[in-house]
N, C-alpha and C positions, 0 to 999 in steps of 0.2 A: 730628420722627423728621427728621435732619438729615444721619446720615452711612450709608452702605451698604458695610459691613464686606467686606476681602478674600474673595472666594470666596463672598461671600452667597447667590447661587444656582448655584452650581456643579454642571452637570451636570442640572438641572432639566428634562428634554426635553420635559416636557409643559406648561412655559409656550409660550405664544402671541404674545402682544404683552403689553407695559408701556407703563403711562403713570405717572411719576415727578411725583413733589406737588412744588412751588418750594422747599417748604423743605429740600430734599435740596442738599446743597453741594458732598457730597464721597462721589465713590463708587472704593471699592476696586479693588484688582487682579487681574482676572480673576474680577469677580465676577458676570458672566455668560459667563463661558466655559463653551462646549461647553453649550449651552443648544440643543440642536440642532433644536428643537419652535419656535425665538424667528423670529416673520419678521417684526416692527415694535417698534420703540421710540420716547418722546418722552422726551427727555433737556429737564430744565427748566432756564430762562435763568442760575441760579444756581450752577450747575457750572461750574466752571471748568477743569479736567484731564479727559481719557480715559485712565485708568489703565494702564500695562502690561498686556495679555493682554485688556483688557477684554469683548473679545466674543469672545474666540479660537473660531473651531470653531464658529461658529454660521453653520452654511450653508444655512438658509433665512433669514436676515435679509437679506431685498432692500428695506425701506426704515427710513432711516436719518436724523435730522436730526439734524446739529452746531450747536449755540445761539451764537450772534453772542458765546457768555460765555467760552466754550472760548478757551483761548491757548493750550495743551501738549496734544500728541498722542501718546502713549507707543509705549513700545517694542510692535511687535505686536499693537496695537490691536483690528484687524479684521478677523487673519490667521485665514484659510480662510473668510471672512465671500460672501455671495451674489449680492451687490448689482455690478449692470452700471457704477452710476457714483454718486458721490458728493461732497458739496460741501464745499471746505473754505473758510471761513468769513472773514475780512478778520480778524476778531480772533486769530487763530493763526497764531503767531511760533517756534512750534517741532515738529518733527518728529522720535519717536525713531524708533530705527534697524526698519528691514522694519514700517513701520503697516499697509500690504496686503497683505503677503506673502501667496501661494495662494491668492488672491480669483480664479479663474480666470476669472469671467466679466466681470468689470472691465473697460469699455473708458476708462472718464472721470471724471477728476478734474479739477471745476469749482473754478480757482483765478480766475474771472476778477475776483472782486472781491477778490482778496488780492492784496498789493501784494509780499508776501515770497517768494511761488514762481510760476513759470512752465511750464505743461502743453504740451509740443510731439510733436506725433504720438506719444503713448501713453507719453513718459517725462516726469518729475518733474523739474525741476530747482530748485535756487534761484532769487532774482529777477537775479543776474547772470549766471545758466547755466556758473557753473564749478565749483558741484557737482551730479551728478546723484544724487538721491535713492531713485528707483524706476521701474522698466520696468515697465509692465503685462505678466501675463505673456500677455494675448492678443495683445501684437504678434508679428509675423513676419517670415519674411523677411530679409534683408539691412538691416545698423545702419551706418551711418558716425556713432561719436560727434563731434558738433561741437568746431569745435577751439580753442573758450572754457575748454574744461572740462578744469579740474585733479585732480579728486579724483573716484572711484566711490565712493561710498559703501559699507558693510558692505551684502551683500546685496542689494543694487541690483538686480540682475538674476538674483534667485536664482528657478529654476524659469522660464524662460522657453523653453520645451523649442520654441517655432516658432521660435525664431530660427535662421537658416542660418550666417551669417556676423555677424561683427561688427570693425570698424575701428577702432582706438584710435588716436587722433593725437598726435604729438611734445606736446602743451601737457600731456598727464597726466603725474602724477608720483607720486599713490599710488592704489593697487587696496586697495579693502579686503578685511575679511576674507570671505569664501563670498559674492561681489561678485556670480560666475556662477556658482556652485551650482547644479548640476541643469539647468544648459544642454546636453540633451543631441542637438539638433542641431548645436552645434559640431563641425567635423571638426579644424577648424586655427586657426591663432590667433598674430598678431604680436604683441608685448611692445614699445613703441617704449622707444629710447633713454632718453627723459626720465624715464621709469619709474625712483624709487629707491627704492619701497616695496611690497610683494606682500604681502598679508594670509594667513594662513593658512586653508587651504581654497578658494583665491579660485575651482580651478576644477573643486571637488569634484565627483564623481557626473555626470562632464560624459565620460559614456560612449564615447564618439565620437570624441573630440577626440584626434587621433593625433600632428597635428605643433604642436608650441610651436617658437618665434623666441623669442630672448632674447638680452639682451647680453649681450655677455663677461663684465663685471665684476661685472654685476647678484645680489646675492646674495635666496635667495627661501626660506622652508620646506618642508621636504621635503614637507609636504601640501598645498602650492598646487595642485598640478596631480597628473593621476590615474594610476596604475600603466600602462603600457604606452604613456606617450606618448612620443615620439622627439623630445628637448629639443635643439633646436638653436642653437648657441652665434654670434651673429654679431658 
């Protein structure tokens, strides 16, 4: 057996642990999605990619080791998993959209051996710290985005309900789709003049967001901010 197909173990509630043989080289998307009883898995060194949604909603998955053979982690690959920390090996060069979204217990992303990423105070960046890839949902309080950042990725702050304020510096030019989706602790936000692009649903489900200050000439999608928010042009 060299391939595990898409949805192969989808919703296998009674699956508790998995040790895949070295013969496996490919695991399809959502292969272990919704295996809510899964607590641990051993991925062999023959696997080079973690597929999209591979472990989506494996809420009890607290032990997973990504082997040094993996170069890519796909979109929402570990979404809604239960681990508090995860190590990204030095072999990984590519991370998909929201790879650890809704991992409510996640506090540490270990990239100490990986030259391609930097993890600082709950936030994962590219190595130059020009792109915010994701913020762990356990991060709380006020956060000032570093002035090196130019791009906030799609869904980067999704579900960061414990954040109460965010300061976006004048270095940022792009705010991705759903970038601050469900940040319900935010009450106000200032979009700097440097921003030229705001994605759809950028602040969707930010129910307590009452005031948005935005440059007078910046166009943005109607879905970017929640209904009821006061938009102040400056």
